Structures are given as C-alpha cells and as structure tokens.
Short mmCIF file of the C-alpha atoms (twelve columns), coordinates in Angstrom:
data_MODEL
# 
_entry.id   MODEL 
# 
loop_
_atom_site.group_PDB 
_atom_site.id 
_atom_site.type_symbol 
_atom_site.label_atom_id 
_atom_site.label_alt_id 
_atom_site.label_comp_id 
_atom_site.label_asym_id 
_atom_site.label_seq_id 
_atom_site.Cartn_x 
_atom_site.Cartn_y 
_atom_site.Cartn_z 
_atom_site.pdbx_PDB_model_num 
ATOM 1   C CA . UNK A 1   121.361 63.488  115.355 1 
ATOM 2   C CA . UNK A 2   123.777 66.441  115.245 1 
ATOM 3   C CA . UNK A 3   122.466 69.230  113.029 1 
ATOM 4   C CA . UNK A 4   123.882 72.600  112.026 1 
ATOM 5   C CA . UNK A 5   121.733 75.443  110.710 1 
ATOM 6   C CA . UNK A 6   123.620 78.054  108.681 1 
ATOM 7   C CA . UNK A 7   121.689 81.324  108.843 1 
ATOM 8   C CA . UNK A 8   119.527 82.386  111.783 1 
ATOM 9   C CA . UNK A 9   116.860 84.412  110.044 1 
ATOM 10  C CA . UNK A 10  113.252 83.364  110.457 1 
ATOM 11  C CA . UNK A 11  113.612 80.143  108.449 1 
ATOM 12  C CA . UNK A 12  116.861 79.049  110.081 1 
ATOM 13  C CA . UNK A 13  115.764 79.800  113.622 1 
ATOM 14  C CA . UNK A 14  112.386 78.071  113.237 1 
ATOM 15  C CA . UNK A 15  114.077 75.053  111.630 1 
ATOM 16  C CA . UNK A 16  116.664 74.809  114.404 1 
ATOM 17  C CA . UNK A 17  114.188 75.284  117.235 1 
ATOM 18  C CA . UNK A 18  111.705 72.733  115.880 1 
ATOM 19  C CA . UNK A 19  114.338 70.057  115.258 1 
ATOM 20  C CA . UNK A 20  115.910 70.618  118.678 1 
ATOM 21  C CA . UNK A 21  112.483 70.154  120.271 1 
ATOM 22  C CA . UNK A 22  112.533 66.602  118.896 1 
ATOM 23  C CA . UNK A 23  115.762 65.855  120.760 1 
ATOM 24  C CA . UNK A 24  118.330 66.589  118.053 1 
ATOM 25  C CA . UNK A 25  121.489 68.478  119.003 1 
ATOM 26  C CA . UNK A 26  121.272 71.687  116.949 1 
ATOM 27  C CA . UNK A 27  123.877 74.418  116.461 1 
ATOM 28  C CA . UNK A 28  122.758 77.560  114.652 1 
ATOM 29  C CA . UNK A 29  125.498 79.620  112.980 1 
ATOM 30  C CA . UNK A 30  125.447 83.135  111.550 1 
ATOM 31  C CA . UNK A 31  128.120 85.625  110.447 1 
ATOM 32  C CA . UNK A 32  126.111 88.425  112.104 1 
ATOM 33  C CA . UNK A 33  127.772 88.558  115.531 1 
ATOM 34  C CA . UNK A 34  125.182 91.016  116.872 1 
ATOM 35  C CA . UNK A 35  122.348 88.648  116.008 1 
ATOM 36  C CA . UNK A 36  124.143 85.718  117.662 1 
ATOM 37  C CA . UNK A 37  124.792 87.769  120.801 1 
ATOM 38  C CA . UNK A 38  121.100 88.656  121.000 1 
ATOM 39  C CA . UNK A 39  120.103 85.029  120.515 1 
ATOM 40  C CA . UNK A 40  122.444 83.946  123.295 1 
ATOM 41  C CA . UNK A 41  120.613 86.442  125.522 1 
ATOM 42  C CA . UNK A 42  117.330 84.946  124.195 1 
ATOM 43  C CA . UNK A 43  116.483 88.234  122.480 1 
ATOM 44  C CA . UNK A 44  114.836 87.286  119.183 1 
ATOM 45  C CA . UNK A 45  114.544 89.594  116.183 1 
ATOM 46  C CA . UNK A 46  111.552 87.533  115.064 1 
ATOM 47  C CA . UNK A 47  108.017 88.081  116.352 1 
ATOM 48  C CA . UNK A 48  106.838 84.605  115.328 1 
ATOM 49  C CA . UNK A 49  104.189 83.283  117.751 1 
ATOM 50  C CA . UNK A 50  105.575 80.510  119.952 1 
ATOM 51  C CA . UNK A 51  109.157 80.814  118.704 1 
ATOM 52  C CA . UNK A 52  110.671 82.658  121.690 1 
ATOM 53  C CA . UNK A 53  109.360 80.060  124.137 1 
ATOM 54  C CA . UNK A 54  110.496 77.172  121.922 1 
ATOM 55  C CA . UNK A 55  114.010 78.632  121.632 1 
ATOM 56  C CA . UNK A 56  114.272 79.334  125.372 1 
ATOM 57  C CA . UNK A 57  113.164 75.836  126.392 1 
ATOM 58  C CA . UNK A 58  115.600 74.076  124.082 1 
ATOM 59  C CA . UNK A 59  118.527 76.346  124.939 1 
ATOM 60  C CA . UNK A 60  117.865 75.599  128.614 1 
ATOM 61  C CA . UNK A 61  117.732 71.870  127.829 1 
ATOM 62  C CA . UNK A 62  121.133 72.093  126.114 1 
ATOM 63  C CA . UNK A 63  119.820 70.987  122.718 1 
ATOM 64  C CA . UNK A 64  120.043 74.363  120.951 1 
ATOM 65  C CA . UNK A 65  123.052 76.697  120.781 1 
ATOM 66  C CA . UNK A 66  124.378 79.574  118.677 1 
ATOM 67  C CA . UNK A 67  127.743 80.483  117.170 1 
ATOM 68  C CA . UNK A 68  129.467 82.746  114.653 1 
ATOM 69  C CA . UNK A 69  131.885 79.933  113.778 1 
ATOM 70  C CA . UNK A 70  130.302 78.369  110.683 1 
ATOM 71  C CA . UNK A 71  133.250 76.027  109.942 1 
ATOM 72  C CA . UNK A 72  133.168 74.591  113.472 1 
ATOM 73  C CA . UNK A 73  129.395 74.113  113.303 1 
ATOM 74  C CA . UNK A 74  129.709 72.295  109.974 1 
ATOM 75  C CA . UNK A 75  132.566 70.082  111.223 1 
ATOM 76  C CA . UNK A 76  130.450 68.774  114.105 1 
ATOM 77  C CA . UNK A 77  127.297 68.047  112.095 1 
ATOM 78  C CA . UNK A 78  125.861 65.015  110.372 1 
ATOM 79  C CA . UNK A 79  123.395 67.238  108.513 1 
ATOM 80  C CA . UNK A 80  123.938 70.908  107.612 1 
ATOM 81  C CA . UNK A 81  120.954 73.062  106.599 1 
ATOM 82  C CA . UNK A 82  121.669 76.084  104.400 1 
ATOM 83  C CA . UNK A 83  119.132 78.734  105.450 1 
ATOM 84  C CA . UNK A 84  120.971 81.881  104.349 1 
ATOM 85  C CA . UNK A 85  119.171 84.687  102.562 1 
ATOM 86  C CA . UNK A 86  119.168 84.930  98.761  1 
ATOM 87  C CA . UNK A 87  118.075 88.573  98.389  1 
ATOM 88  C CA . UNK A 88  117.193 90.220  95.112  1 
ATOM 89  C CA . UNK A 89  120.294 91.729  93.526  1 
ATOM 90  C CA . UNK A 90  120.569 95.021  91.675  1 
ATOM 91  C CA . UNK A 91  119.842 93.186  88.401  1 
ATOM 92  C CA . UNK A 92  116.607 91.796  89.863  1 
ATOM 93  C CA . UNK A 93  117.956 88.251  90.079  1 
ATOM 94  C CA . UNK A 94  118.608 86.374  93.337  1 
ATOM 95  C CA . UNK A 95  122.008 87.220  94.818  1 
ATOM 96  C CA . UNK A 96  123.647 83.857  95.561  1 
ATOM 97  C CA . UNK A 97  126.946 85.107  96.984  1 
ATOM 98  C CA . UNK A 98  125.928 84.444  100.594 1 
ATOM 99  C CA . UNK A 99  124.937 80.855  99.917  1 
ATOM 100 C CA . UNK A 100 128.087 80.250  97.873  1 
ATOM 101 C CA . UNK A 101 130.223 81.693  100.666 1 
ATOM 102 C CA . UNK A 102 128.506 79.536  103.278 1 
ATOM 103 C CA . UNK A 103 128.913 76.470  101.060 1 
ATOM 104 C CA . UNK A 104 132.642 77.123  100.730 1 
ATOM 105 C CA . UNK A 105 132.932 77.305  104.537 1 
ATOM 106 C CA . UNK A 106 131.035 74.026  104.876 1 
ATOM 107 C CA . UNK A 107 133.110 72.257  102.222 1 
ATOM 108 C CA . UNK A 108 136.352 73.223  103.930 1 
ATOM 109 C CA . UNK A 109 135.120 71.974  107.310 1 
ATOM 110 C CA . UNK A 110 133.094 68.767  106.977 1 
ATOM 111 C CA . UNK A 111 134.548 65.616  108.530 1 
ATOM 112 C CA . UNK A 112 133.160 62.269  107.438 1 
ATOM 113 C CA . UNK A 113 129.920 61.827  105.534 1 
ATOM 114 C CA . UNK A 114 127.740 64.949  105.717 1 
ATOM 115 C CA . UNK A 115 124.364 65.721  104.171 1 
ATOM 116 C CA . UNK A 116 124.071 69.344  103.037 1 
ATOM 117 C CA . UNK A 117 120.454 70.482  102.711 1 
ATOM 118 C CA . UNK A 118 119.554 73.610  100.727 1 
ATOM 119 C CA . UNK A 119 116.549 75.226  102.420 1 
ATOM 120 C CA . UNK A 120 117.154 78.683  100.960 1 
ATOM 121 C CA . UNK A 121 115.060 79.661  97.944  1 
ATOM 122 C CA . UNK A 122 117.380 79.275  94.944  1 
ATOM 123 C CA . UNK A 123 117.063 79.308  91.132  1 
ATOM 124 C CA . UNK A 124 116.669 75.957  89.403  1 
ATOM 125 C CA . UNK A 125 120.023 74.212  89.051  1 
ATOM 126 C CA . UNK A 126 121.636 75.884  92.075  1 
ATOM 127 C CA . UNK A 127 121.774 72.696  94.149  1 
ATOM 128 C CA . UNK A 128 123.717 71.007  91.353  1 
ATOM 129 C CA . UNK A 129 126.076 73.976  91.151  1 
ATOM 130 C CA . UNK A 130 126.685 73.862  94.893  1 
ATOM 131 C CA . UNK A 131 127.381 70.127  94.650  1 
ATOM 132 C CA . UNK A 132 130.104 70.849  92.093  1 
ATOM 133 C CA . UNK A 133 131.503 73.602  94.331  1 
ATOM 134 C CA . UNK A 134 131.756 71.287  97.350  1 
ATOM 135 C CA . UNK A 135 133.322 68.541  95.217  1 
ATOM 136 C CA . UNK A 136 136.029 70.942  94.071  1 
ATOM 137 C CA . UNK A 137 136.948 71.873  97.641  1 
ATOM 138 C CA . UNK A 138 136.897 68.601  99.607  1 
ATOM 139 C CA . UNK A 139 137.522 64.893  99.271  1 
ATOM 140 C CA . UNK A 140 135.274 64.155  102.270 1 
ATOM 141 C CA . UNK A 141 132.144 62.109  101.454 1 
ATOM 142 C CA . UNK A 142 128.948 64.158  101.216 1 
ATOM 143 C CA . UNK A 143 125.607 64.436  99.480  1 
ATOM 144 C CA . UNK A 144 123.394 67.434  98.865  1 
ATOM 145 C CA . UNK A 145 119.609 67.788  98.770  1 
ATOM 146 C CA . UNK A 146 117.013 70.532  98.289  1 
ATOM 147 C CA . UNK A 147 114.308 70.807  100.947 1 
ATOM 148 C CA . UNK A 148 112.422 74.083  100.368 1 
ATOM 149 C CA . UNK A 149 110.517 75.767  103.185 1 
ATOM 150 C CA . UNK A 150 106.870 76.809  103.095 1 
ATOM 151 C CA . UNK A 151 106.660 78.834  106.303 1 
ATOM 152 C CA . UNK A 152 104.139 81.656  106.456 1 
ATOM 153 C CA . UNK A 153 104.985 84.767  108.444 1 
ATOM 154 C CA . UNK A 154 102.921 84.712  111.616 1 
ATOM 155 C CA . UNK A 155 102.468 80.926  111.686 1 
ATOM 156 C CA . UNK A 156 105.955 79.589  110.893 1 
ATOM 157 C CA . UNK A 157 106.308 77.335  113.944 1 
ATOM 158 C CA . UNK A 158 102.984 75.579  113.398 1 
ATOM 159 C CA . UNK A 159 103.676 75.384  109.650 1 
ATOM 160 C CA . UNK A 160 106.954 73.569  110.338 1 
ATOM 161 C CA . UNK A 161 105.434 71.208  112.881 1 
ATOM 162 C CA . UNK A 162 102.268 70.500  110.889 1 
ATOM 163 C CA . UNK A 163 103.297 70.883  107.240 1 
ATOM 164 C CA . UNK A 164 100.833 70.443  104.413 1 
ATOM 165 C CA . UNK A 165 103.686 68.735  102.510 1 
ATOM 166 C CA . UNK A 166 107.411 68.060  102.806 1 
ATOM 167 C CA . UNK A 167 109.406 68.303  99.587  1 
ATOM 168 C CA . UNK A 168 112.537 66.146  99.529  1 
ATOM 169 C CA . UNK A 169 114.629 66.986  96.478  1 
ATOM 170 C CA . UNK A 170 117.224 64.215  96.355  1 
ATOM 171 C CA . UNK A 171 119.399 62.786  93.608  1 
ATOM 172 C CA . UNK A 172 120.665 59.840  95.657  1 
ATOM 173 C CA . UNK A 173 119.178 57.252  98.021  1 
ATOM 174 C CA . UNK A 174 121.295 58.163  101.051 1 
ATOM 175 C CA . UNK A 175 120.070 61.772  101.082 1 
ATOM 176 C CA . UNK A 176 116.491 60.594  100.811 1 
ATOM 177 C CA . UNK A 177 116.838 58.142  103.698 1 
ATOM 178 C CA . UNK A 178 118.348 60.806  105.977 1 
ATOM 179 C CA . UNK A 179 115.605 63.335  105.186 1 
ATOM 180 C CA . UNK A 180 112.944 60.679  105.754 1 
ATOM 181 C CA . UNK A 181 114.448 59.945  109.158 1 
ATOM 182 C CA . UNK A 182 114.663 63.623  110.100 1 
ATOM 183 C CA . UNK A 183 111.075 64.372  109.109 1 
ATOM 184 C CA . UNK A 184 109.397 61.158  110.263 1 
ATOM 185 C CA . UNK A 185 107.768 62.983  113.206 1 
ATOM 186 C CA . UNK A 186 106.342 65.725  110.932 1 
ATOM 187 C CA . UNK A 187 104.713 63.643  108.220 1 
ATOM 188 C CA . UNK A 188 101.384 63.027  109.971 1 
ATOM 189 C CA . UNK A 189 99.642  66.074  108.531 1 
ATOM 190 C CA . UNK A 190 100.908 66.075  104.956 1 
ATOM 191 C CA . UNK A 191 102.642 63.868  102.374 1 
ATOM 192 C CA . UNK A 192 106.398 63.405  102.025 1 
ATOM 193 C CA . UNK A 193 107.051 64.059  98.337  1 
ATOM 194 C CA . UNK A 194 110.218 62.571  96.830  1 
ATOM 195 C CA . UNK A 195 111.494 64.512  93.773  1 
ATOM 196 C CA . UNK A 196 114.798 65.443  92.157  1 
ATOM 197 C CA . UNK A 197 116.596 68.645  93.191  1 
ATOM 198 C CA . UNK A 198 115.554 70.682  90.150  1 
ATOM 199 C CA . UNK A 199 111.885 69.853  90.654  1 
ATOM 200 C CA . UNK A 200 112.153 70.760  94.347  1 
ATOM 201 C CA . UNK A 201 113.673 74.140  93.510  1 
ATOM 202 C CA . UNK A 202 110.926 74.853  90.977  1 
ATOM 203 C CA . UNK A 203 108.129 73.742  93.334  1 
ATOM 204 C CA . UNK A 204 109.123 76.564  95.697  1 
ATOM 205 C CA . UNK A 205 109.008 79.230  92.988  1 
ATOM 206 C CA . UNK A 206 105.823 77.848  91.455  1 
ATOM 207 C CA . UNK A 207 104.056 77.764  94.844  1 
ATOM 208 C CA . UNK A 208 104.854 81.410  95.547  1 
ATOM 209 C CA . UNK A 209 103.921 82.359  92.000  1 
ATOM 210 C CA . UNK A 210 100.521 80.688  92.445  1 
ATOM 211 C CA . UNK A 211 99.912  82.678  95.641  1 
ATOM 212 C CA . UNK A 212 100.886 85.895  93.875  1 
ATOM 213 C CA . UNK A 213 98.591  85.040  90.943  1 
ATOM 214 C CA . UNK A 214 95.628  84.528  93.255  1 
ATOM 215 C CA . UNK A 215 96.260  87.774  95.112  1 
ATOM 216 C CA . UNK A 216 96.535  89.838  91.923  1 
ATOM 217 C CA . UNK A 217 93.538  88.006  90.419  1 
ATOM 218 C CA . UNK A 218 91.390  88.898  93.410  1 
ATOM 219 C CA . UNK A 219 92.581  92.495  93.530  1 
ATOM 220 C CA . UNK A 220 91.695  92.954  89.843  1 
ATOM 221 C CA . UNK A 221 88.161  91.744  90.604  1 
ATOM 222 C CA . UNK A 222 87.986  93.904  93.739  1 
ATOM 223 C CA . UNK A 223 88.545  96.947  91.519  1 
ATOM 224 C CA . UNK A 224 85.665  95.820  89.333  1 
ATOM 225 C CA . UNK A 225 83.493  95.409  92.439  1 
ATOM 226 C CA . UNK A 226 84.145  99.042  93.363  1 
ATOM 227 C CA . UNK A 227 82.885  100.144 89.966  1 
ATOM 228 C CA . UNK A 228 79.866  97.860  89.952  1 
ATOM 229 C CA . UNK A 229 78.811  98.271  93.587  1 
ATOM 230 C CA . UNK A 230 79.369  94.560  94.262  1 
ATOM 231 C CA . UNK A 231 80.774  93.159  97.526  1 
ATOM 232 C CA . UNK A 232 84.390  92.038  97.016  1 
ATOM 233 C CA . UNK A 233 84.479  90.114  100.303 1 
ATOM 234 C CA . UNK A 234 81.421  88.057  99.431  1 
ATOM 235 C CA . UNK A 235 82.778  87.563  95.903  1 
ATOM 236 C CA . UNK A 236 85.962  86.065  97.376  1 
ATOM 237 C CA . UNK A 237 83.888  83.858  99.682  1 
ATOM 238 C CA . UNK A 238 81.719  82.640  96.823  1 
ATOM 239 C CA . UNK A 239 84.733  81.765  94.676  1 
ATOM 240 C CA . UNK A 240 86.644  80.159  97.545  1 
ATOM 241 C CA . UNK A 241 83.800  77.780  98.393  1 
ATOM 242 C CA . UNK A 242 84.419  76.009  95.087  1 
ATOM 243 C CA . UNK A 243 86.252  72.813  96.114  1 
ATOM 244 C CA . UNK A 244 88.417  73.061  93.004  1 
ATOM 245 C CA . UNK A 245 89.679  76.494  94.059  1 
ATOM 246 C CA . UNK A 246 89.671  76.933  97.852  1 
ATOM 247 C CA . UNK A 247 89.892  80.153  99.857  1 
ATOM 248 C CA . UNK A 248 93.648  80.470  100.463 1 
ATOM 249 C CA . UNK A 249 95.181  83.814  99.373  1 
ATOM 250 C CA . UNK A 250 91.850  84.741  97.794  1 
ATOM 251 C CA . UNK A 251 90.924  87.982  99.539  1 
ATOM 252 C CA . UNK A 252 90.933  91.641  98.462  1 
ATOM 253 C CA . UNK A 253 94.104  93.224  99.810  1 
ATOM 254 C CA . UNK A 254 96.449  96.205  99.498  1 
ATOM 255 C CA . UNK A 255 98.759  93.989  97.429  1 
ATOM 256 C CA . UNK A 256 101.322 91.333  98.293  1 
ATOM 257 C CA . UNK A 257 104.722 92.242  99.706  1 
ATOM 258 C CA . UNK A 258 107.418 90.773  101.919 1 
ATOM 259 C CA . UNK A 259 110.780 89.403  100.919 1 
ATOM 260 C CA . UNK A 260 109.509 86.245  99.154  1 
ATOM 261 C CA . UNK A 261 106.669 86.722  96.668  1 
ATOM 262 C CA . UNK A 262 108.051 89.821  94.870  1 
ATOM 263 C CA . UNK A 263 111.558 88.333  94.660  1 
ATOM 264 C CA . UNK A 264 110.378 84.893  93.599  1 
ATOM 265 C CA . UNK A 265 108.006 86.172  90.916  1 
ATOM 266 C CA . UNK A 266 110.898 88.188  89.471  1 
ATOM 267 C CA . UNK A 267 113.224 85.159  89.608  1 
ATOM 268 C CA . UNK A 268 110.632 82.971  87.854  1 
ATOM 269 C CA . UNK A 269 110.190 85.604  85.122  1 
ATOM 270 C CA . UNK A 270 113.964 85.705  84.626  1 
ATOM 271 C CA . UNK A 271 114.130 81.905  84.410  1 
ATOM 272 C CA . UNK A 272 111.363 81.801  81.792  1 
ATOM 273 C CA . UNK A 273 113.097 84.483  79.732  1 
ATOM 274 C CA . UNK A 274 116.447 82.722  79.937  1 
ATOM 275 C CA . UNK A 275 114.804 79.696  78.310  1 
ATOM 276 C CA . UNK A 276 112.988 81.728  75.646  1 
ATOM 277 C CA . UNK A 277 109.531 81.213  77.154  1 
ATOM 278 C CA . UNK A 278 106.584 83.599  77.402  1 
ATOM 279 C CA . UNK A 279 106.325 85.679  80.612  1 
ATOM 280 C CA . UNK A 280 103.066 87.561  79.968  1 
ATOM 281 C CA . UNK A 281 101.089 85.927  82.779  1 
ATOM 282 C CA . UNK A 282 103.661 86.634  85.487  1 
ATOM 283 C CA . UNK A 283 104.471 90.090  84.093  1 
ATOM 284 C CA . UNK A 284 100.764 90.857  84.508  1 
ATOM 285 C CA . UNK A 285 100.691 89.473  88.066  1 
ATOM 286 C CA . UNK A 286 103.589 91.755  88.993  1 
ATOM 287 C CA . UNK A 287 102.076 94.748  87.195  1 
ATOM 288 C CA . UNK A 288 98.664  94.320  88.852  1 
ATOM 289 C CA . UNK A 289 100.309 94.122  92.256  1 
ATOM 290 C CA . UNK A 290 102.334 97.300  91.832  1 
ATOM 291 C CA . UNK A 291 99.266  99.111  90.494  1 
ATOM 292 C CA . UNK A 292 97.250  97.917  93.492  1 
ATOM 293 C CA . UNK A 293 99.814  99.338  95.931  1 
ATOM 294 C CA . UNK A 294 99.830  102.666 94.105  1 
ATOM 295 C CA . UNK A 295 96.025  102.924 93.851  1 
ATOM 296 C CA . UNK A 296 95.185  103.776 97.450  1 
ATOM 297 C CA . UNK A 297 96.277  107.415 97.327  1 
ATOM 298 C CA . UNK A 298 93.842  108.233 94.533  1 
ATOM 299 C CA . UNK A 299 91.112  106.328 96.397  1 
ATOM 300 C CA . UNK A 300 91.729  108.596 99.412  1 
ATOM 301 C CA . UNK A 301 91.674  111.703 97.217  1 
ATOM 302 C CA . UNK A 302 88.327  110.634 95.775  1 
ATOM 303 C CA . UNK A 303 86.889  110.808 99.315  1 
ATOM 304 C CA . UNK A 304 88.845  113.713 100.791 1 
ATOM 305 C CA . UNK A 305 90.088  115.864 97.936  1 
ATOM 306 C CA . UNK A 306 93.373  117.658 98.690  1 
ATOM 307 C CA . UNK A 307 95.368  115.707 101.306 1 
ATOM 308 C CA . UNK A 308 97.557  118.619 102.400 1 
ATOM 309 C CA . UNK A 309 97.292  118.874 106.200 1 
ATOM 310 C CA . UNK A 310 94.760  116.031 106.468 1 
ATOM 311 C CA . UNK A 311 95.378  113.544 109.297 1 
ATOM 312 C CA . UNK A 312 95.381  109.963 107.987 1 
ATOM 313 C CA . UNK A 313 95.636  106.826 110.138 1 
ATOM 314 C CA . UNK A 314 97.382  103.813 108.649 1 
ATOM 315 C CA . UNK A 315 96.440  100.668 110.561 1 
ATOM 316 C CA . UNK A 316 98.802  97.783  109.831 1 
ATOM 317 C CA . UNK A 317 102.361 98.376  108.650 1 
ATOM 318 C CA . UNK A 318 103.919 94.970  108.002 1 
ATOM 319 C CA . UNK A 319 103.467 93.188  104.693 1 
ATOM 320 C CA . UNK A 320 101.338 90.616  106.517 1 
ATOM 321 C CA . UNK A 321 99.486  90.412  109.832 1 
ATOM 322 C CA . UNK A 322 101.446 88.739  112.619 1 
ATOM 323 C CA . UNK A 323 104.830 89.815  111.249 1 
ATOM 324 C CA . UNK A 324 107.164 92.766  111.918 1 
ATOM 325 C CA . UNK A 325 108.546 92.639  108.349 1 
ATOM 326 C CA . UNK A 326 107.767 95.777  106.328 1 
ATOM 327 C CA . UNK A 327 109.698 94.689  103.215 1 
ATOM 328 C CA . UNK A 328 107.738 95.714  100.093 1 
ATOM 329 C CA . UNK A 329 104.658 96.410  102.218 1 
ATOM 330 C CA . UNK A 330 101.747 98.347  100.747 1 
ATOM 331 C CA . UNK A 331 101.798 100.556 103.851 1 
ATOM 332 C CA . UNK A 332 105.345 101.682 103.091 1 
ATOM 333 C CA . UNK A 333 104.245 102.795 99.622  1 
ATOM 334 C CA . UNK A 334 101.128 104.534 100.954 1 
ATOM 335 C CA . UNK A 335 102.908 106.353 103.787 1 
ATOM 336 C CA . UNK A 336 105.522 107.621 101.356 1 
ATOM 337 C CA . UNK A 337 102.756 108.934 99.087  1 
ATOM 338 C CA . UNK A 338 100.918 110.566 101.997 1 
ATOM 339 C CA . UNK A 339 104.027 112.300 103.307 1 
ATOM 340 C CA . UNK A 340 104.800 113.607 99.812  1 
ATOM 341 C CA . UNK A 341 101.204 114.862 99.525  1 
ATOM 342 C CA . UNK A 342 101.589 116.818 102.766 1 
ATOM 343 C CA . UNK A 343 99.322  114.655 104.919 1 
ATOM 344 C CA . UNK A 344 99.873  114.067 108.638 1 
ATOM 345 C CA . UNK A 345 100.319 110.335 109.188 1 
ATOM 346 C CA . UNK A 346 99.452  108.421 112.373 1 
ATOM 347 C CA . UNK A 347 100.552 104.794 111.993 1 
ATOM 348 C CA . UNK A 348 99.865  101.703 114.116 1 
ATOM 349 C CA . UNK A 349 100.931 98.064  114.134 1 
ATOM 350 C CA . UNK A 350 101.325 95.604  117.030 1 
ATOM 351 C CA . UNK A 351 104.794 94.511  115.865 1 
ATOM 352 C CA . UNK A 352 106.152 96.580  112.963 1 
ATOM 353 C CA . UNK A 353 105.966 100.177 114.267 1 
ATOM 354 C CA . UNK A 354 109.661 100.313 115.191 1 
ATOM 355 C CA . UNK A 355 110.763 99.195  111.734 1 
ATOM 356 C CA . UNK A 356 108.517 101.694 109.933 1 
ATOM 357 C CA . UNK A 357 109.699 104.501 112.213 1 
ATOM 358 C CA . UNK A 358 113.224 103.976 110.864 1 
ATOM 359 C CA . UNK A 359 111.987 104.691 107.350 1 
ATOM 360 C CA . UNK A 360 109.673 107.586 108.306 1 
ATOM 361 C CA . UNK A 361 110.979 109.215 111.504 1 
ATOM 362 C CA . UNK A 362 108.609 112.157 111.090 1 
ATOM 363 C CA . UNK A 363 105.353 110.224 111.423 1 
ATOM 364 C CA . UNK A 364 103.468 109.453 114.601 1 
# 
C-alpha cells in the first residue's frame, strides 16, 4: 500500500519506518527542509532505540523516502497519516493551525479515494472539523479516521510494533476496513478497538491524564514518606502489586514533563470547563506536579544550607530516561533555580546534554 506520513517528528518517523518495514511504500513529508535534508543523510534528530537502523534499512530497500512536498506526497498515497505537532498555544489550548494547514494541502492534492488518518493528539471534535474542511476543498472521494498514538519516549519502536491496544476511531465502514488491513500484523499483542472518532480522541487525552494522575498521586505520598520515615520505593512496590492497580507510572519522581502530559492535562481541563464540568481533580494533578518540580531546591537547602558557590551535580536532564527531550523537564526547573541561587552546576545525560546546554550555556 502507498502511505504518506505528514510530519516527521518522533511519532511520524516511527510510524513511517514501522509501516515501511512491513513492505508498504512510505513517503514522509515535512515543511522543515533542514529536517528532511538530515533525514536524507540518515541523520536523525530522534534518539529512539532501534529507529536509526530501521530507517536506514528501509531507505536502502527503497520503501521509505522523505520530501518537503506535502501535496505531492498526498497525491500519491492511498492513506495519509497526519502526524504534525499540536503544541500548546499562548492561551494554553492546543494550537491546531499546523494540522489545519496540512489538511488543506492534502485536500487540494488527493486523487481518487484517500483515507486521511489523524494520529496527532487533538481536542474532541477535531476529526469532524477536519472532515468538513476537506469536504469544502475537494470533490475527490475520501474518508477520515482518528488513530491516536501511544508511543513512550525511549521505547517508541517496540511500542508501535507490539502495541497494548490499537484504537481505530472510524465513522464509516471503509475507514475501518483499511485500518484493520494496515494493522493486521500488529494486533497479536493487544486488541484492535473499534470506536467513533470522538471516543478515539478522548481515549488519548484520558490515557495521558490517568498517567499524570498516578504520577502526582505517588509524588504526594512520597512527600508523606519523607515526613514519616517510610520507604517511598517500597510503598510504590506494595501498591503496584495489587492486580487492580499495577505498577505502571507508579514511582516517586521529580514530576512529569515532556510535550504530552502537561499539554494534554491542560487541554482536558479546558474541555471540561467548556462543557461546564468540574475540573478539581485535574487542577490538583497539575498543581501537585508543579509543586513537586519546585520542591527540590528547598530539599537541597535543608541538607546544605546556603547554595551560593556549592557544586551540585544534576544527573539526568531529559523529561524521561532514554529520550533527549528536555521539554518541561524537572531538571530544567531545578537547574534554573540552582543558577539563580548562585550554585555551580555540573550536568550529565547520555542524550540530552546538548539540548540543555542551549538553555544554560554557563553550566558544565
């Protein structure tokens, strides 16, 4: 099958590489010409384990290619995956201009029946809105579906190949049949769940919100452990052994970060408010997380007193192990606090040092 992937960030590149490995002809498009040039030289921005080798092998086999020409990529494809970023805007809500722009390019270019698949994280109702946008711009036959991603930084390739579930948000039978065909080789490890597009969009937000809840829940109890002299690690283990709960995302931590959980919690809060519903639970999750990130400086002062001139090592800079992404990382907050307090900072990370150095050029 001929596939086009619009957006070559982590999600788009992993999606394209994994589908091409199954024998599909995949063209990945991006408006960032520098990124495309690096990909053509097999220089990946991503540090995902196994991704560089997967990309190289499928480029060499002629199944995977890259372009800045989104309209041409869409015109050639039977299925187009929208994997563009939906970053948090200045108002705190997801900025959908990039996905709207990409959709306009697709609508103007498709030839013959095309399935458009929204993989980007979008507010509930966005897939329907994009369907209306495409309908207003073309008379070519098409359908649109929502197929959210659940890729964890540091294990994205294995997550795609061995998913715990595949969510197929479809409002018509043809979309569903095409997605079933595309994913038939990935359904051995988890169920293929057929839902409507709105439910699929909400599943993505709800899943990330649940992870954020668990992280903030555990960090609240970790603070209590400090006061009581209890062992937070063993507490997490004891809770996680309950078969009704499980151990995932249940560990004391510096707080969650990255580009997904903070943005998606905020988007879910906005959606609840827009419909006149209570947001106390998720407001608290967000508040606990920000307090957790800010708490480490005072913890250091309780051990060391004045931090002026003290040499502090910060081990781990990305928001999550195995990633080079420092977006909303607890380390970024802590380093900023340490620099302001006059401390000398020595920082280390196997992948994210270069990115943190851009923010704090004066640290070691």
